[in-house]
N, C-alpha and C positions, 0 to 999 in steps of 0.2 A: 503492501501501501501506499502511495507516492503520500511524504510529507504538505504539500502542499510548500512550500514552503512557509509553513505555521509564523519562526519567529517576526520572520521580519514582515507583517503586519497583528503580531498578539494587542489584546485590549485587557488589560488588568480588569481583576474581578471588580475592583469597585465603581472604573468607568461602568463597566457592563449590566451591574448593577443599575447603579443609576439610567439605563438607554431602558434598564426593562420597566426598570421604576416610570418615566414620564414619560413612555409607550403605553402602560400602562392607567395613567392618566388620561391622556389624550382618549383611550376606548372606550375608559366609562362618562369619560364628561361627550360623549359624540362629536368629538372633533380631532378623529384620526386621519394622516394622513396619507398614509397608506406610500409608504419608501419603498424603493429598491422594489419598483413589480411591475417594472415599460421594459419594453426591449433590450436599451439599453445599457439596465443592469445583467438583462439574461445572457447579450454580448459578452460584458466586465468578467464573470464569473466563471464559463466557458472550462478555463486554463484552469484550474483551483476553487476552493472555497477557505471560506478564511470567517467561520461564524463568531462569533461574539461569544456566544453564551452554550449550554446544552441546557436543556430543560426535560427532566422526565416526567412525562405528565400521563396524567386518564386518559384513554382511549375515548370514550364522551363524546359525544361528535359536539357536546356543548361546551368544548376544554380547547376550543383551537388556539395553542400558544400563539402563533405569528399577529390573527389578528388579537389576542384580549392583551399583546405586549407590542400592537401599532409595526409592527414588523416585513418583513421583505424575502425575497427569494438572499438566499444566504447571509441570511444574520441569525439564522438559531440554527441548533446541532439538535434536533427533538425525535428523543424516545416517545415512544407512546403507548404505553401495557393497560388491558381495566387493572385500574387501583394501583395507578404505575409501579405494582409487582416488579423487583427486578427479576429478568434468571440469565442464566449464561448470554442468553444474544443480549440482549437489551445491558447487560455493565458490558460488554465484551463493548459495542455502541460504542457506550459514555466515557472507559478508558481509552479506546481506539480517537476516538475525541481527544481529549486530555492528551494524549503519550503524541502524534502525530497533529493535529490540529492547531497545538498552543491554547489549549482553550482552558481558563485561569477559570468561568466561575461553572459549577451546576447546580442546576436548583432544582428540587421537587418541588412537581405542583401538584398541589392538593384538592379541591374542590366538594364544594355546598351538596349536600345532596348524593353523592355516591353511589351507585346500582349496586357496587359492588361493595361496598363494606357494608350497605342497607343489607345485600342479601344475607351478607354473612352473620348480621347482629338479625336476622329472622328466622336464622335458619330451617335457614335455602339448604336442599342435597339436590347433588347433581351428581353426576357420572365423567371419567374420561380427564380430557384434558381443563376444563373445566370445574372439573371436582379438584385438583391440582393448585390451582386458581385461588378454590375457596378458603381451601388449607392452609397458602401462603397467608391468610390474610389474619386468620381466626386469632392468632396467638394480640394482635388489637384488639381484640373487642372482649376477650379474657382482663387484659393488662389489670392492674387495681392503675387504679380507684373505679371501682363497680358501686351502681352503673350511673354511665353514665353517660348513654344516650352516644347518637349517630355525630356531633361535632363532636366529639374525645375521639369515638374512637376516628374519627378519618383524621382529627389532628393524632393520632398512639400515630395511626400507617404512612403519617409523613416523616412524623423524627426519629419513627425508627428504620426508614428507605434510608435517610440523613446516614443515621449512625452509620448502619451499614454500609453504607460510601465512605462513606469516615477511613471503614478500619481498612480501604484497598490501598497496598501498600503507591498505589501509582496514586491519591488523592489527596498524598501528606503533600504537596508545592501546589493544587488550591481551595477555592473557598469554598465548600460545598456548605448548603441551607437551603428551610424549607418554607414553602411561601403554600396559602392559600387564598382561594378563588370562590369569589361571591358571585351567582347566579344569580343575583337579583338587579347588585349595586355596577356587578360587571370590575366592581375593582380587587385589587390582589395585595394582600397585608404578610407582612415576614412573620413565620408559623415560627410562637417562640422555642427554645429552645426544651426540653427536662431538665428537671431539675438536678444541677449536680452538672451538670454543662455547659461548653463554653455559650 
């Protein structure tokens, strides 16, 4: 895999975070500028990609990162699975963005009314790959304090995913943080860490 000359265009984590938050403010207020979506941008990125952030988010159709952060082609390296569950492919994709594309900011994006977490809370049964997914989410429902409801379980899922990513060797030199997207307001907020975490 090509490194795409990543170091030459690296965006530091703090700058990347501000770009995400600024874009989300535009989106939530209905003043999105929809950058980097014209033919000139398509031509510009043919030779390589230089995303400024990785977003690990849920596959939910209501939570498309490029739209809610008002970004465009080549801006974000997006990995999406139901309930933003990590598997080998998702973890490897994020590692690739960090090690080969030089991305310094990794965001785990949870959201209100997450259907995957709701299914676990409601005790849904499933077979095959769907059962594996729900089994992976079960600890966020069973974690103390209980009962906590859907919002607590969603926040716990973000915190656990952030912690899992931070435990990877490749994550030592990057910023990994959690965010929560509110479907009604269109706003994202930083997800606070669990007690005892930085």
